[in-house]
N, C-alpha and C positions, 0 to 999 in steps of 0.2 A: 828614181825621180820622186820629188816631193810635190804634193798637191794639197791645197786647202779645201776644206769642205765643212758643211754644217750638218750634223746628224741628230736624229731623235732616237734614243735608245728604246728598243722593244723587248730585248731579252739578252741575258748573258749566260754563257756556259763555261764553267771552270775547265781550263785546259791543262793547267799544271799548278804547282804551288803558288806561282806568282803571275800566271797569265790567264786570259779568258778570251773566248770568242764572243764578239758583240754583234748580235743581230740588230739592225737599225734601218731607219729610213733616211736617205741622204738627199740633199738638195741637188747633188751632182749625178747620182747614180740610181736614185729610187731605192727600192728594196735591195739591201746588200749586207755583207758581213765583213767585219774587220777583226784583226787580232790586236789585243791590248795587253801590254806587259806592264802590270801595275808596280812591280818591284816591291820594295819594302815600305813604300809610302801608302799607308792605308787610305789617306785622303784622296789619292788618285782613284782607287777602285770604288770609293764611296760616291764618286761622281756618276758612276754607271748605274743609277737607279732607273726604274721604269719611267719612261717619258721625259727623261732629262734631255735638255737641248744643249748641244755642245759644239763648239768650234774645234776642229781637229786638223792636224797636219798628217797626211797619210804618206807612207813610203811604199813605193813599188819599184821593182828592179828596172822596168822600162815601160814605155807607154802602153804596149799591148800585152803586158803581163797579166795572165789570167789567174794567178795565185791570189790568195787573200792578202789585201794590203795591211800594213802594220801602222797602228796609231803611234806616231812619234811624239806629238804634242797635243795637249787637250786643255780646254778651258771652258767653264760654264758660261752660257749666254745670259742666263738669269738664274737666281737661286732656287726658285720653286720649293721653298721650304714647307709649304702647306701640304704638298703631295707626299712628303716624307713623314709628316707628323700627324696628319688627320687620317684616322683609320678608314673613314668613309671615302675620302678622296683617293686613298691608297688602293682601295678595292676597285673603284672606278678606273683608276690608272691601269691596274692589272687586266681588267676586262677590255679596255681600249687596246692595250698591247696584244692581248690574245686574239682579239677580233682582227686586228691588222695583220698579224702573222698568218692567220687563216685565209684572209681575202686578198691581200695585196701581194702580187707576185712579180710585177713588172720591174726589171732591172734597167730602168732608163729614167731620165729626169722627167718629173711631172710637177711643174711649179704650182699648179692649182691644188694638188694633193699635199704638197709640202706646206703651202700657206694655210690650208684648212687644218692640218695637224698642229702646226705651230700656234695658230690662233686658239684652237680648242684647248691645248695644253695650258697656255697662259691664262685663259679665261677660267678654266677649272681651278687653277691654283689661286686665282684672285677672288673667286666667289666666297663670300662669308657665310651665306645661308641660301636656302631655296634652290639647292642643286641636286635634289633627290631624283629629278628626271633628266639629269645631264647625260647619263649614259644612253638613255632612250633617244634623246635629240642627236647625240653623236652617231649612233647606229643608223638612224634615218638619213642623216646628211652624208654619211659615208656612202650610202646607196647612191646619192647624187653624184659624188665624185667618181665613183666606180662605173657610173653609167646606168644604174638601175633605179633611178629616182621614181617613186610612185607619182602618178598623175593625181593632182588634187581636184577631182571633180565631185567631191562629196556634196550630197544634198539629201533632203528627206526622202526623195524618190530613189536615191542610190546610197543606202546607208551601210553597205557591206563592202569592205575592201577585199578584192580578189587578187592574191599575189601571183597567180599564174599569168595574168595580163597586166598587172600593175595599175589597175583602175578600180574605182568604186562602182558598184552596180546594185541593182534592185534584187538580183537573184542571190540566194545563199547556197553555196556548195560547201559542205562541212570540211572537205579535205583541203580546200584552197582559200577559204574565206576567214577573215577576222570576225569576231562577234561585234554587234553594233557598238558596244561600249569601247572596245579596242579600236574600231574603225573611227569613232569620233575622236579618240585620243590621237590617232595618227593624223587626222585632219588638223587638230590643234597644233601639233608639232610642226607640220608642214607650213602652217601659216604664222608661226611664231619664231622670231629671230632668237639666236642663242642667248642674247643678252636679256631676253624677256621670259626666261624660264619660270620665274616666280609666278607668272600669270596662269600657268598650267596647274590644275588641281585634279588629282585622281586618287583613288584608294590604293593601298599597297597591293591588294589582290589584283586589281586591274593593271597596275604597273608591272607586276611580275608576269602576268599572262601576256601582256603586250610585248615584253622583252623576249619571251620565248617565240612569239609570232614573228617579230621583226627579224630575229635570227633565222627562223625558218625561211623567211622571204629572201634574205641574203644567201642562205645556203642553196635555195632553189635556183637562183640566178647565177651564182658563182661556183657551184658544185664543190663546196667544202663541207666537211663533216661537222655536224652541229654540236658535238660534245665540247663544251667550254668549261674548264675547271673552275673558273672564276664565278660562274653563275650561282652556285649555292650560297656563297658568301654575300653576293649582291642582294639576293632575294631575302636573306635574313636581315641584312642591315637596313633595307628600304621596304620592309614588309608593311 
């Protein structure tokens, strides 16, 4: 049987000379995997870059078939040329994909997650400058969609974010708290829409420390291993 779906590509694994397994996020199935036979047309496989948004037609033998569906038809929803040509955006894309692969496991439709991912991808591609904190904002708001959103009760009396309880407090516990500068940056991100990223200012050192801390926070609540291969590149590019 044939079904139409829209997917966001997260990772591809070469399976044969002309085929690949595509790890993706689907509007119909959530986190899923498909098989893609590229054939001799290089332009088809070129569409499978990280975060590409594609309309696909999937083939399964029958409705309850548990085997991997095959992509029979594919077309891009939007070109996303900047994600492929801008080194900085490409690095952020890889980080976003790696983080999603680590944290998103549900194989069921989640319209809020799909909408969040689609909007994030398109905005990243469209931004011309001022996106050096984009990956921080994405990670924080991914917490919200996953159900781990920090409570924004930041104040002078509560300047330390404790990721064990997801709140700001006046007490500092080294094992579970952000430093004051990182806590203030979290408050800024929580109170700033994605379209207002240019308003957030911080040093490269603070940005990199914060990135490690927000990944620790996600890891603490979702139980994934914190090793992300994309981090060293991001830290060098946005130092």
